[in-house]
N, C-alpha and C positions, 0 to 999 in steps of 0.2 A: 415478522416485519416485512413489508413490501414497499415498493417504490412510491406508493401513494403517501407513505409516512415520511419520505425523504423531502425536506423542504430546503429551498435555496434562500439563505440568509445573506443578502448583499444589496447594497444600494445600487449596484449595477443592474440588478433585476428591475428595479423601479424605473431607472433611466434608460433601460434598453430601447433600442429602435422599435417603432410601432409595429413592424412586421413581426416581431417576436411576441408582442403583447396580444396580437390577434391570432397567435397559434400557428405560425408557419411551420410546415413540415420540415424535419431535419434531413429529409431525403436530398442527397446531393449538396447538402449545406457546406461540405468540405471539399467540394470539387476543386481539383488542381492543388490542394494542399498536401504537402509532404510532412508526415507526422513521425517523429522519432519516438519510439516507445521502449524504454528499458524494462527489463524483466519480461521480455515479450515471448518467452518460450512456454509459458503455462499461466494458469490462473487469470487474474485480472488483465494482465498484459496481453495474453492470447485472446481473450474475449474482446478487449478494447480494439485489437487489431481488426477483428471481423467487423465490429461496429463502425470503425473509421472507414473501412473499405465500403461498407453498405451506404455510408453517407457521401461517397464519391471521392474520399481522400486516398492517399497512398500511404499505408503504414510501412515504416522502416524499423524493423525489429532488431533489438540489440539484446544479447544475453551472452553467457559464457558458453553454452552448449549449442553448437551449430546444428547438430542433427535434430534437436527438438525445435529449433527455429525453422528448419526446413519443413517439418511437419505442420507447423502453424502456417507457413507460407502456402503450403499445398491446400490447406483448408480455405484460406482466403481466395486462392486462384480457382478452386472448385466452385466457389460461390460467385464467380465472375469478376473478382477484384484483382488488384495487382499489389504485390508486396516485395520488399527487399529485406534481406537479412544480413546481419554482421555480427561475427563473434568478437566480443570485447569484455574484458574484466574492468569495469568502471572504477575499481579501487586502485588500479595501476595507472599512474600518470601518463607514462609513455604510450600505453595502449589507448587511452582516451585521445590524446593528441593525434595519434595515427588515425584513429577512427574518424574524428572530425575532418581531418585533412582529406580522407577518402570520400566522406559524404559530400563535402563542398565540391570536390572534383567531379564526382559522378552524378550529381543532381543539380538541376538548375537553381534550386533554392531549397533550404531547410526551413520550413515555415513554423513548425510547432515542435515542442518537446514535451513528453510526458515522463516525468521522473517517477516511475512505478517500481523499479527494483528496490527491494528492501529486505531487511533482516529483523526478525522479532525475537526477543528473549524474554520469557516470563520466568523470573527468578527473584526471590526476595533478597534484600541486602544481607540477611543473615547467612545465606548460602553463597554470597558473592565476595566475601572477605578475601579469598585467595583466587578470585577470578577477575582481576581487573581487565584482562583481555576481552571479556564480554563487552565492556564499555568501549574499548578501543575498536574492535572489529565492527560493532554496531555503528559508531560514528563514521568509520571508514567507508561503509557502504551508504547508509541512509543520509549522511550529511556531506562528507568530503567528496564521495563519488558523485553526488548529484550536483554539488556546487561546481566541481571541476568541469563537468559536462556543460553546465550553464555558461561558465566563464569561457570555455572554448568556443561555444556557439554564438555568444553575444556579438562579437565583431561582425560576423556574417549577417546576423539578423539586423543589426544597426545599419549596415551598408544597404540592405534591401529595404529598409524603412518599415519593416514588419516582422513580428515574432510573437508567439504566445507560448508560455511555459506553464505547464500544469504539474503541480507537486502533489503526489498522493500521500497526504499526511494521515493522521489518525485521530478518532474521537478521544483517545487517550490523552491527547494534548489539552483538550478541553476539560476532561474529567479527572485527570491526575491519578489514574488507576493504580493501585498498589501492585507491586512486584514487577512494574514495567519501567523502573527508573532509567535503565539503559536505553530502551526503545523510545520512550517518550521524550527523553532528553534530546535524542538525535533528531526526532521529528520537530521538536520545538525550536531546535537551532535552524533547521531549514525554513520553518515558518518565518522566523525573525529575519533571516537573510533575505527572504523574498519580499517582505514588507519594505525593507530598506532599499533593496535593489529596484523595486517597482517605482519608487520615487525618483530614482536616478535615470531610469530608462523610459520614463513616460513620454519624454519629448522625442524619443527615437522610434516610437511605435512598437515597443516591446512591452508586453503586459504579462501579468501573473495571475493564476487561480490556484488557490489552496483548497484541496478536498480533504475534509476531516471525515475519513472513511470509517464506518462502523465495522463490526466483525464480519468477515467474508469467508466462505467455505473455500479455502485454498490449501495447498500442501504446507503453508507456513504454520497453520494452527494444528496440524495433525499430531504433533508429539504430545499435545495436551488433550487427553481423551475426554475430559469433563466438558469440553466445548460442544460435545454432542447434545448437551441439554440446553444450549443457548440458541436464541433466535439469530440467525445469520442471513446475510445477503448471499446470493448466488454470484459467481464471477460475471455472469451476463448482466445482473442487476447493477453490480458495481461498475461494469463497463458503460452502462447507460449514464452513470454519474460522470465518468470520464468524458463521454461524448458531449454531454451538456456543457462541461467546462470548456471544451474545444470550440463548440459551436457558438454558445452565448457569451463566453469569456467573462463570467462574473469574477469579483474578487475572491469570494469563498462560496463553497458548497458544503452543506453539513446537514445535520439532522436535528429535530427538535430536542432530543434528549442531550445531545452534545451542547447545544446552546444553553439549555437549562443548567447543565453542569458548570458551564463557564460563568453564568450569571450567578449561581449559587455561591461559587468560590469568591467572586467579587464582593457579594453582599454579607456573607456569613462564612468566612474561611475556617473558623474554629469548629463550627457546626459540621462543615463538610469533612474536616479532618476526623471528627469523631465517627461520622457514618462510615467513611472509608476504612478507618481502623477496625470497625466492626466487620466490614467486608473482608479485610486482610485476615482476620481471625477465622472467619467461616469458610473461606476459600483457600485450602492449603496449597503448598508447593506441589507440583506434579512429581511423579517419579522421574520424569525426564529432566526436570530442573535439579533433582538431587543426584543425577548422574547414574540412575538405575535403569538398566535396559534388559529386556527379556533375553534368555539364552536361546540362540537359534537352534531349532530342533535337530537338524542334521549334524550340526557341529557338536552339539551336546552328546548325541548318540555316538558319534564316531570318536571324539577326543576325550570325552569325560566318562563315557559308559553309563549315561543317565537314561533311565527308562522313559518311554513316552508318557506314562502316567505322572512321573515326577516332573517332567518338563511341563505338562499341562497344569499341575498344581503350582509350580513356580511362576508360571506365566500369569495365572489368575492372581496370585498374591501380589505380583508387580503391577497390576492394573490400578489406575487411580481410583480411590474410593468414590462410591456414589455421593452425589451432593446431599448435604444435610437439608432438613426442612427449612432451617433458617436461610441456607444459601439459595434454595429454590424460590423462596419468597423474594429474596433480594433480586434474583434474576427476573421475576415477574414485574417487580416495581421499576427496576432499571435495566430494561432489555437493551442489548446491542453494545454494552460496555464490556471492554475486554478484561473480565475478572481473571 
């Protein structure tokens, strides 16, 4: 999959100003815009920071790890841009309130927000019976954390008469992918919040874009080794989608396969359930989802007296099994979906 297959499905695209229809360059399109990006220490957030700076904007990066944020800031500055970094746990209410107060004090305006920080859990309901905390911690970050930051920034944006909020959602919201109940529910909640909020803030100059992001090669998908067989976007390609959301500000950005999934469920939900159940059967839970992790070599040798050969054999046994032929066929037919 490449960016040529990423399509913008939004009425805003049709009604966009003529300068976008004739293909104006995005260079310096974000001049003087200050853009807060959560999850800015790696992956999509880090790549988006560089893209924002290249477009003339000032990325304001937020994450829990200040040292990693400083590394991204150094990359932005090495490329000739300007960036600011702030450590914050957005699942903590007091931390978010303090962050926004600091941002408003130290910057003339906060113009845009990219809610990129997120947690993904791929685990079947069968393995979640005694793990309700999976649902709670996913909602805490993906939904409550994002909404808390939006609510704290809204008065400032309304006072300035301008603000744009980009929520990095998931193609899973459109395709209802099995084993992602916790993750998809949290992203769906944020989608719904944004649709309602947009109708209330429209007259204040505050707008929203939802990106239904396909699978991206980030540390978040690393625990599921079978993703190696899937077509994925690079963080830089995903950042291009974020940049488009900031510059053109459509209601939604997605992919053809995501739109097809949404339409299919609307027209034939029972048929979609049958197809997805088949996918559920051919794509098993990963070892990570089962709570199985390889034994660290040094630890095993020192504490358990396990030989190197035994460690190697155990690690191989713990690797996720290769995809079946049925699974590979489904990947080819429906690429980009988070099986």
